[in-house]
Structure formats: C-alpha cells, structure tokens
Biotite code that builds the C-alpha atoms (Angstrom):
import biotite.structure as struc

atoms = struc.array([
    struc.Atom([0.065, -14.959, 1.123], chain_id="A", res_id=1, res_name="UNK", atom_name="CA", element="C"),
    struc.Atom([-2.098, -11.906, -0.038], chain_id="A", res_id=2, res_name="UNK", atom_name="CA", element="C"),
    struc.Atom([-5.274, -14.127, 0.391], chain_id="A", res_id=3, res_name="UNK", atom_name="CA", element="C"),
    struc.Atom([-4.832, -14.746, 3.408], chain_id="A", res_id=4, res_name="UNK", atom_name="CA", element="C"),
    struc.Atom([-4.391, -11.335, 4.236], chain_id="A", res_id=5, res_name="UNK", atom_name="CA", element="C"),
    struc.Atom([-7.703, -10.227, 1.960], chain_id="A", res_id=6, res_name="UNK", atom_name="CA", element="C"),
    struc.Atom([-6.048, -7.846, -0.334], chain_id="A", res_id=7, res_name="UNK", atom_name="CA", element="C"),
    struc.Atom([-9.136, -7.313, -3.111], chain_id="A", res_id=8, res_name="UNK", atom_name="CA", element="C"),
    struc.Atom([-8.390, -9.029, -6.215], chain_id="A", res_id=9, res_name="UNK", atom_name="CA", element="C"),
    struc.Atom([-6.119, -7.116, -8.541], chain_id="A", res_id=10, res_name="UNK", atom_name="CA", element="C"),
    struc.Atom([-4.487, -4.774, -5.986], chain_id="A", res_id=11, res_name="UNK", atom_name="CA", element="C"),
    struc.Atom([-1.360, -4.867, -3.819], chain_id="A", res_id=12, res_name="UNK", atom_name="CA", element="C"),
    struc.Atom([0.215, -3.414, -1.258], chain_id="A", res_id=13, res_name="UNK", atom_name="CA", element="C"),
    struc.Atom([1.360, -0.151, -2.723], chain_id="A", res_id=14, res_name="UNK", atom_name="CA", element="C"),
    struc.Atom([-2.191, 0.919, -2.255], chain_id="A", res_id=15, res_name="UNK", atom_name="CA", element="C"),
    struc.Atom([-2.422, 0.786, 1.778], chain_id="A", res_id=16, res_name="UNK", atom_name="CA", element="C"),
    struc.Atom([1.363, 1.213, 2.487], chain_id="A", res_id=17, res_name="UNK", atom_name="CA", element="C"),
    struc.Atom([2.567, 3.576, -0.160], chain_id="A", res_id=18, res_name="UNK", atom_name="CA", element="C"),
    struc.Atom([-0.669, 5.845, -0.994], chain_id="A", res_id=19, res_name="UNK", atom_name="CA", element="C"),
    struc.Atom([-0.956, 7.107, 2.242], chain_id="A", res_id=20, res_name="UNK", atom_name="CA", element="C"),
    struc.Atom([2.527, 8.338, 2.328], chain_id="A", res_id=21, res_name="UNK", atom_name="CA", element="C"),
    struc.Atom([1.902, 11.531, -0.414], chain_id="A", res_id=22, res_name="UNK", atom_name="CA", element="C"),
    struc.Atom([-1.439, 12.017, 1.146], chain_id="A", res_id=23, res_name="UNK", atom_name="CA", element="C"),
    struc.Atom([-4.088, 9.766, -0.553], chain_id="A", res_id=24, res_name="UNK", atom_name="CA", element="C"),
    struc.Atom([-5.961, 6.679, -0.324], chain_id="A", res_id=25, res_name="UNK", atom_name="CA", element="C"),
    struc.Atom([-8.611, 4.549, -2.567], chain_id="A", res_id=26, res_name="UNK", atom_name="CA", element="C"),
    struc.Atom([-11.322, 6.413, -1.592], chain_id="A", res_id=27, res_name="UNK", atom_name="CA", element="C"),
    struc.Atom([-9.914, 9.436, -2.800], chain_id="A", res_id=28, res_name="UNK", atom_name="CA", element="C"),
    struc.Atom([-10.136, 8.214, -6.052], chain_id="A", res_id=29, res_name="UNK", atom_name="CA", element="C"),
    struc.Atom([-13.873, 6.501, -5.351], chain_id="A", res_id=30, res_name="UNK", atom_name="CA", element="C"),
    struc.Atom([-15.339, 4.232, -7.822], chain_id="A", res_id=31, res_name="UNK", atom_name="CA", element="C"),
    struc.Atom([-12.872, 5.071, -10.474], chain_id="A", res_id=32, res_name="UNK", atom_name="CA", element="C"),
    struc.Atom([-9.952, 3.392, -8.362], chain_id="A", res_id=33, res_name="UNK", atom_name="CA", element="C"),
    struc.Atom([-8.121, 0.134, -9.671], chain_id="A", res_id=34, res_name="UNK", atom_name="CA", element="C"),
    struc.Atom([-5.038, -0.418, -8.420], chain_id="A", res_id=35, res_name="UNK", atom_name="CA", element="C"),
    struc.Atom([-1.363, 1.624, -7.299], chain_id="A", res_id=36, res_name="UNK", atom_name="CA", element="C"),
    struc.Atom([1.989, 1.211, -8.419], chain_id="A", res_id=37, res_name="UNK", atom_name="CA", element="C"),
    struc.Atom([5.716, 2.427, -7.223], chain_id="A", res_id=38, res_name="UNK", atom_name="CA", element="C"),
    struc.Atom([8.524, 2.939, -9.383], chain_id="A", res_id=39, res_name="UNK", atom_name="CA", element="C"),
    struc.Atom([11.895, 1.035, -8.517], chain_id="A", res_id=40, res_name="UNK", atom_name="CA", element="C"),
    struc.Atom([13.614, 3.902, -7.192], chain_id="A", res_id=41, res_name="UNK", atom_name="CA", element="C"),
    struc.Atom([10.402, 4.485, -4.626], chain_id="A", res_id=42, res_name="UNK", atom_name="CA", element="C"),
    struc.Atom([10.514, 8.102, -5.892], chain_id="A", res_id=43, res_name="UNK", atom_name="CA", element="C"),
    struc.Atom([6.988, 8.156, -7.839], chain_id="A", res_id=44, res_name="UNK", atom_name="CA", element="C"),
    struc.Atom([3.634, 6.847, -6.782], chain_id="A", res_id=45, res_name="UNK", atom_name="CA", element="C"),
    struc.Atom([1.346, 5.620, -9.667], chain_id="A", res_id=46, res_name="UNK", atom_name="CA", element="C"),
    struc.Atom([-2.968, 5.204, -9.406], chain_id="A", res_id=47, res_name="UNK", atom_name="CA", element="C"),
    struc.Atom([-4.573, 3.664, -12.193], chain_id="A", res_id=48, res_name="UNK", atom_name="CA", element="C"),
    struc.Atom([-7.617, 4.532, -12.783], chain_id="A", res_id=49, res_name="UNK", atom_name="CA", element="C"),
    struc.Atom([-11.128, 2.463, -13.954], chain_id="A", res_id=50, res_name="UNK", atom_name="CA", element="C"),
    struc.Atom([-12.104, 5.938, -15.893], chain_id="A", res_id=51, res_name="UNK", atom_name="CA", element="C"),
    struc.Atom([-11.372, 9.244, -15.688], chain_id="A", res_id=52, res_name="UNK", atom_name="CA", element="C"),
    struc.Atom([-13.086, 11.309, -12.715], chain_id="A", res_id=53, res_name="UNK", atom_name="CA", element="C"),
    struc.Atom([-15.510, 14.491, -13.476], chain_id="A", res_id=54, res_name="UNK", atom_name="CA", element="C"),
    struc.Atom([-14.259, 16.481, -10.571], chain_id="A", res_id=55, res_name="UNK", atom_name="CA", element="C"),
    struc.Atom([-10.368, 15.636, -9.894], chain_id="A", res_id=56, res_name="UNK", atom_name="CA", element="C"),
    struc.Atom([-10.098, 16.295, -6.175], chain_id="A", res_id=57, res_name="UNK", atom_name="CA", element="C"),
    struc.Atom([-6.657, 14.522, -6.441], chain_id="A", res_id=58, res_name="UNK", atom_name="CA", element="C"),
    struc.Atom([-5.317, 17.538, -8.380], chain_id="A", res_id=59, res_name="UNK", atom_name="CA", element="C"),
    struc.Atom([-4.936, 19.476, -5.354], chain_id="A", res_id=60, res_name="UNK", atom_name="CA", element="C"),
    struc.Atom([-3.113, 17.064, -3.327], chain_id="A", res_id=61, res_name="UNK", atom_name="CA", element="C"),
    struc.Atom([0.788, 19.084, -2.956], chain_id="A", res_id=62, res_name="UNK", atom_name="CA", element="C"),
    struc.Atom([2.242, 15.458, -4.186], chain_id="A", res_id=63, res_name="UNK", atom_name="CA", element="C"),
    struc.Atom([0.540, 15.353, -7.224], chain_id="A", res_id=64, res_name="UNK", atom_name="CA", element="C"),
    struc.Atom([2.319, 15.830, -10.192], chain_id="A", res_id=65, res_name="UNK", atom_name="CA", element="C"),
    struc.Atom([0.811, 14.505, -13.706], chain_id="A", res_id=66, res_name="UNK", atom_name="CA", element="C"),
    struc.Atom([-1.900, 12.537, -15.359], chain_id="A", res_id=67, res_name="UNK", atom_name="CA", element="C"),
    struc.Atom([-0.408, 10.260, -17.591], chain_id="A", res_id=68, res_name="UNK", atom_name="CA", element="C"),
    struc.Atom([-2.406, 7.957, -20.510], chain_id="A", res_id=69, res_name="UNK", atom_name="CA", element="C"),
    struc.Atom([-0.445, 4.568, -21.378], chain_id="A", res_id=70, res_name="UNK", atom_name="CA", element="C"),
    struc.Atom([-2.451, 2.302, -23.662], chain_id="A", res_id=71, res_name="UNK", atom_name="CA", element="C"),
    struc.Atom([-5.422, 4.228, -22.869], chain_id="A", res_id=72, res_name="UNK", atom_name="CA", element="C"),
    struc.Atom([-5.401, 3.839, -19.616], chain_id="A", res_id=73, res_name="UNK", atom_name="CA", element="C"),
    struc.Atom([-5.217, 6.314, -16.747], chain_id="A", res_id=74, res_name="UNK", atom_name="CA", element="C"),
    struc.Atom([-2.696, 7.081, -14.046], chain_id="A", res_id=75, res_name="UNK", atom_name="CA", element="C"),
    struc.Atom([-2.213, 9.847, -11.359], chain_id="A", res_id=76, res_name="UNK", atom_name="CA", element="C"),
    struc.Atom([1.395, 10.177, -10.850], chain_id="A", res_id=77, res_name="UNK", atom_name="CA", element="C"),
    struc.Atom([2.416, 11.429, -7.451], chain_id="A", res_id=78, res_name="UNK", atom_name="CA", element="C"),
    struc.Atom([6.098, 12.154, -6.046], chain_id="A", res_id=79, res_name="UNK", atom_name="CA", element="C"),
    struc.Atom([6.706, 10.630, -2.654], chain_id="A", res_id=80, res_name="UNK", atom_name="CA", element="C"),
    struc.Atom([7.487, 13.359, 0.043], chain_id="A", res_id=81, res_name="UNK", atom_name="CA", element="C"),
    struc.Atom([11.220, 13.337, 0.766], chain_id="A", res_id=82, res_name="UNK", atom_name="CA", element="C"),
    struc.Atom([10.456, 12.559, 4.374], chain_id="A", res_id=83, res_name="UNK", atom_name="CA", element="C"),
    struc.Atom([9.547, 9.264, 3.358], chain_id="A", res_id=84, res_name="UNK", atom_name="CA", element="C"),
    struc.Atom([11.864, 8.463, 0.902], chain_id="A", res_id=85, res_name="UNK", atom_name="CA", element="C"),
    struc.Atom([13.537, 5.934, 3.243], chain_id="A", res_id=86, res_name="UNK", atom_name="CA", element="C"),
    struc.Atom([10.251, 4.162, 4.226], chain_id="A", res_id=87, res_name="UNK", atom_name="CA", element="C"),
    struc.Atom([9.452, 4.258, 0.549], chain_id="A", res_id=88, res_name="UNK", atom_name="CA", element="C"),
    struc.Atom([13.121, 2.386, 0.339], chain_id="A", res_id=89, res_name="UNK", atom_name="CA", element="C"),
    struc.Atom([12.174, -0.164, 2.943], chain_id="A", res_id=90, res_name="UNK", atom_name="CA", element="C"),
    struc.Atom([8.725, -0.460, 1.082], chain_id="A", res_id=91, res_name="UNK", atom_name="CA", element="C"),
    struc.Atom([10.844, -1.757, -1.994], chain_id="A", res_id=92, res_name="UNK", atom_name="CA", element="C"),
    struc.Atom([13.015, -4.080, 0.301], chain_id="A", res_id=93, res_name="UNK", atom_name="CA", element="C"),
    struc.Atom([9.973, -5.572, 2.195], chain_id="A", res_id=94, res_name="UNK", atom_name="CA", element="C"),
    struc.Atom([11.471, -4.629, 4.978], chain_id="A", res_id=95, res_name="UNK", atom_name="CA", element="C"),
    struc.Atom([7.921, -3.298, 6.088], chain_id="A", res_id=96, res_name="UNK", atom_name="CA", element="C"),
    struc.Atom([8.528, -3.361, 10.114], chain_id="A", res_id=97, res_name="UNK", atom_name="CA", element="C"),
    struc.Atom([11.550, -0.442, 9.707], chain_id="A", res_id=98, res_name="UNK", atom_name="CA", element="C"),
    struc.Atom([9.197, 2.194, 8.505], chain_id="A", res_id=99, res_name="UNK", atom_name="CA", element="C"),
    struc.Atom([9.602, 4.650, 11.015], chain_id="A", res_id=100, res_name="UNK", atom_name="CA", element="C"),
    struc.Atom([6.968, 5.396, 13.007], chain_id="A", res_id=101, res_name="UNK", atom_name="CA", element="C"),
    struc.Atom([5.738, 8.748, 11.410], chain_id="A", res_id=102, res_name="UNK", atom_name="CA", element="C"),
    struc.Atom([4.689, 6.598, 8.324], chain_id="A", res_id=103, res_name="UNK", atom_name="CA", element="C"),
    struc.Atom([2.941, 3.772, 10.519], chain_id="A", res_id=104, res_name="UNK", atom_name="CA", element="C"),
    struc.Atom([0.725, 6.231, 11.829], chain_id="A", res_id=105, res_name="UNK", atom_name="CA", element="C"),
    struc.Atom([-0.283, 8.004, 8.776], chain_id="A", res_id=106, res_name="UNK", atom_name="CA", element="C"),
    struc.Atom([-0.628, 4.372, 7.191], chain_id="A", res_id=107, res_name="UNK", atom_name="CA", element="C"),
    struc.Atom([-2.889, 2.853, 10.314], chain_id="A", res_id=108, res_name="UNK", atom_name="CA", element="C"),
    struc.Atom([-4.994, 6.646, 10.047], chain_id="A", res_id=109, res_name="UNK", atom_name="CA", element="C"),
    struc.Atom([-5.485, 6.624, 6.200], chain_id="A", res_id=110, res_name="UNK", atom_name="CA", element="C"),
    struc.Atom([-4.930, 3.641, 4.888], chain_id="A", res_id=111, res_name="UNK", atom_name="CA", element="C"),
    struc.Atom([-8.821, 3.061, 4.605], chain_id="A", res_id=112, res_name="UNK", atom_name="CA", element="C"),
    struc.Atom([-8.198, -0.653, 6.787], chain_id="A", res_id=113, res_name="UNK", atom_name="CA", element="C"),
    struc.Atom([-9.140, -1.243, 10.205], chain_id="A", res_id=114, res_name="UNK", atom_name="CA", element="C"),
    struc.Atom([-6.903, -0.556, 13.063], chain_id="A", res_id=115, res_name="UNK", atom_name="CA", element="C"),
    struc.Atom([-8.105, -0.343, 16.892], chain_id="A", res_id=116, res_name="UNK", atom_name="CA", element="C"),
    struc.Atom([-11.730, -0.144, 15.720], chain_id="A", res_id=117, res_name="UNK", atom_name="CA", element="C"),
    struc.Atom([-14.528, -1.508, 17.614], chain_id="A", res_id=118, res_name="UNK", atom_name="CA", element="C"),
    struc.Atom([-16.937, -4.182, 16.177], chain_id="A", res_id=119, res_name="UNK", atom_name="CA", element="C"),
    struc.Atom([-18.939, -5.151, 18.262], chain_id="A", res_id=120, res_name="UNK", atom_name="CA", element="C"),
    struc.Atom([-17.344, -6.004, 22.086], chain_id="A", res_id=121, res_name="UNK", atom_name="CA", element="C"),
    struc.Atom([-14.235, -6.617, 20.196], chain_id="A", res_id=122, res_name="UNK", atom_name="CA", element="C"),
    struc.Atom([-10.801, -4.222, 18.885], chain_id="A", res_id=123, res_name="UNK", atom_name="CA", element="C"),
    struc.Atom([-9.909, -5.105, 15.439], chain_id="A", res_id=124, res_name="UNK", atom_name="CA", element="C"),
    struc.Atom([-6.995, -4.087, 13.400], chain_id="A", res_id=125, res_name="UNK", atom_name="CA", element="C"),
    struc.Atom([-6.363, -5.522, 10.176], chain_id="A", res_id=126, res_name="UNK", atom_name="CA", element="C"),
    struc.Atom([-3.523, -8.142, 9.693], chain_id="A", res_id=127, res_name="UNK", atom_name="CA", element="C"),
    struc.Atom([-2.074, -5.864, 6.534], chain_id="A", res_id=128, res_name="UNK", atom_name="CA", element="C"),
    struc.Atom([-1.458, -3.103, 9.319], chain_id="A", res_id=129, res_name="UNK", atom_name="CA", element="C"),
    struc.Atom([-0.648, -5.823, 12.400], chain_id="A", res_id=130, res_name="UNK", atom_name="CA", element="C"),
    struc.Atom([2.558, -6.967, 9.693], chain_id="A", res_id=131, res_name="UNK", atom_name="CA", element="C"),
    struc.Atom([3.965, -3.451, 10.014], chain_id="A", res_id=132, res_name="UNK", atom_name="CA", element="C"),
    struc.Atom([4.595, -3.988, 13.785], chain_id="A", res_id=133, res_name="UNK", atom_name="CA", element="C"),
    struc.Atom([4.762, -8.006, 13.452], chain_id="A", res_id=134, res_name="UNK", atom_name="CA", element="C"),
    struc.Atom([2.458, -8.844, 16.042], chain_id="A", res_id=135, res_name="UNK", atom_name="CA", element="C"),
    struc.Atom([2.775, -11.644, 18.161], chain_id="A", res_id=136, res_name="UNK", atom_name="CA", element="C"),
    struc.Atom([-0.949, -11.997, 17.317], chain_id="A", res_id=137, res_name="UNK", atom_name="CA", element="C"),
    struc.Atom([-0.190, -12.279, 13.605], chain_id="A", res_id=138, res_name="UNK", atom_name="CA", element="C"),
    struc.Atom([2.904, -14.434, 13.986], chain_id="A", res_id=139, res_name="UNK", atom_name="CA", element="C"),
    struc.Atom([0.595, -16.718, 15.987], chain_id="A", res_id=140, res_name="UNK", atom_name="CA", element="C"),
    struc.Atom([-1.689, -17.018, 13.816], chain_id="A", res_id=141, res_name="UNK", atom_name="CA", element="C"),
    struc.Atom([0.729, -17.482, 10.225], chain_id="A", res_id=142, res_name="UNK", atom_name="CA", element="C"),
    struc.Atom([2.370, -20.348, 12.232], chain_id="A", res_id=143, res_name="UNK", atom_name="CA", element="C"),
    struc.Atom([-0.666, -21.740, 12.262], chain_id="A", res_id=144, res_name="UNK", atom_name="CA", element="C"),
    struc.Atom([-1.811, -21.395, 8.823], chain_id="A", res_id=145, res_name="UNK", atom_name="CA", element="C"),
    struc.Atom([1.283, -22.143, 7.226], chain_id="A", res_id=146, res_name="UNK", atom_name="CA", element="C"),
    struc.Atom([2.678, -24.753, 9.700], chain_id="A", res_id=147, res_name="UNK", atom_name="CA", element="C"),
    struc.Atom([6.368, -23.444, 10.302], chain_id="A", res_id=148, res_name="UNK", atom_name="CA", element="C"),
    struc.Atom([8.283, -21.466, 12.256], chain_id="A", res_id=149, res_name="UNK", atom_name="CA", element="C"),
    struc.Atom([9.151, -17.888, 11.709], chain_id="A", res_id=150, res_name="UNK", atom_name="CA", element="C"),
    struc.Atom([12.212, -16.078, 12.800], chain_id="A", res_id=151, res_name="UNK", atom_name="CA", element="C"),
    struc.Atom([11.821, -13.143, 14.698], chain_id="A", res_id=152, res_name="UNK", atom_name="CA", element="C"),
    struc.Atom([13.684, -10.946, 12.180], chain_id="A", res_id=153, res_name="UNK", atom_name="CA", element="C"),
    struc.Atom([11.253, -12.212, 9.350], chain_id="A", res_id=154, res_name="UNK", atom_name="CA", element="C"),
    struc.Atom([8.567, -9.799, 7.963], chain_id="A", res_id=155, res_name="UNK", atom_name="CA", element="C"),
    struc.Atom([4.797, -11.407, 8.140], chain_id="A", res_id=156, res_name="UNK", atom_name="CA", element="C"),
    struc.Atom([4.006, -9.828, 4.564], chain_id="A", res_id=157, res_name="UNK", atom_name="CA", element="C"),
    struc.Atom([5.720, -10.883, 1.159], chain_id="A", res_id=158, res_name="UNK", atom_name="CA", element="C"),
    struc.Atom([8.249, -8.582, -0.374], chain_id="A", res_id=159, res_name="UNK", atom_name="CA", element="C"),
    struc.Atom([6.810, -6.546, -3.120], chain_id="A", res_id=160, res_name="UNK", atom_name="CA", element="C"),
    struc.Atom([6.274, -8.525, -6.523], chain_id="A", res_id=161, res_name="UNK", atom_name="CA", element="C"),
    struc.Atom([7.350, -7.141, -9.800], chain_id="A", res_id=162, res_name="UNK", atom_name="CA", element="C"),
    struc.Atom([3.858, -6.457, -10.907], chain_id="A", res_id=163, res_name="UNK", atom_name="CA", element="C"),
    struc.Atom([3.645, -4.170, -7.902], chain_id="A", res_id=164, res_name="UNK", atom_name="CA", element="C"),
    struc.Atom([5.932, -1.584, -9.999], chain_id="A", res_id=165, res_name="UNK", atom_name="CA", element="C"),
    struc.Atom([5.381, 0.621, -12.968], chain_id="A", res_id=166, res_name="UNK", atom_name="CA", element="C"),
    struc.Atom([7.590, -0.140, -14.813], chain_id="A", res_id=167, res_name="UNK", atom_name="CA", element="C"),
    struc.Atom([6.577, -4.180, -15.074], chain_id="A", res_id=168, res_name="UNK", atom_name="CA", element="C"),
    struc.Atom([3.032, -2.619, -16.298], chain_id="A", res_id=169, res_name="UNK", atom_name="CA", element="C"),
    struc.Atom([4.750, -0.484, -18.732], chain_id="A", res_id=170, res_name="UNK", atom_name="CA", element="C"),
    struc.Atom([6.392, -3.161, -19.904], chain_id="A", res_id=171, res_name="UNK", atom_name="CA", element="C"),
    struc.Atom([3.498, -5.246, -19.938], chain_id="A", res_id=172, res_name="UNK", atom_name="CA", element="C"),
    struc.Atom([1.136, -3.216, -21.560], chain_id="A", res_id=173, res_name="UNK", atom_name="CA", element="C"),
])
C-alpha cells in the first residue's frame, strides 16, 4: 500500500511518523539521508546516512546518542523521549490513529510532508498524514482503490514491516 501513499523508494514510515518525535526529520540530514529505522522496543531510532556529514547539526539534538558504523554504513542513534514511548508502542503495533494529539501535532508540523498546505485554490494534506486521523476522504479513496470495504476501526496504513526495524537491517548486513 505504500505506493498509494507515495513513500519514496527505499524509505519507510519511521521517517515520517517517528523521526519527528525525536526532534529531527529527513531535512536534518540533507542529501546524506538514506532511511530511518526503529528498534523492536520502540526506544531508539536509527538514521542511515549515504555519506558522512561535515557539519553534523544532529549532535546538538537532546535525543542524540551516538554514531555507529555497521559494515561501512553510518547510522545516527537517537533515544525516544519518555513522553513519546507510548506513541512509539502504538507505531510498532500499527495503531497509528491511537498516537497522542501531541505526537500527531509534531508529525503534522515537522514530517516534511504537506499538511493543510495551500496549493492553488486547494488545501492539501498528504495521505500519510491523513492516515493518522483515519479521515473519511482517505477512507473513501482507499475503498475505491482497493475495491473492498474497511471497518471503522481499521488503520489506513500498513503495519510496520520487519525491514523497518534496525534488528532486521543488522541481521541482513
């Protein structure tokens, strides 16, 4: 379903739903950004870089822990702030709509995706962000695209795949 939501090739939802909760987004790393991973406990976030940064501003982030190199690939490790640990748990379970209002507000504001942005005479919000609140517009669109009904309690985004977790990345490196 990620192609419907236009997640860039090679990226995953951790970038848009979880990375903002540690005070960063993909723009924080510029052209060096490759992807983001979460650990299975939801306590640490890992940003994979394409190349080293000359002036790494992420080091001033209060949630920054360390830099790791695995098989010649640089990862930046962040810790999940305690106030967002429950939101991280909801993310891991694929229960995105249960995330707190505070977490959603941060995601809307800093994910790098358009949220209530004016484009011409229209106001646009990216479907990934609409999925956080299970909007009726997105639900109708998905029913049309998928061709089957959705229950009211169904989430509108796929649950995390195993390759969204750092443990899977390490295992396959």
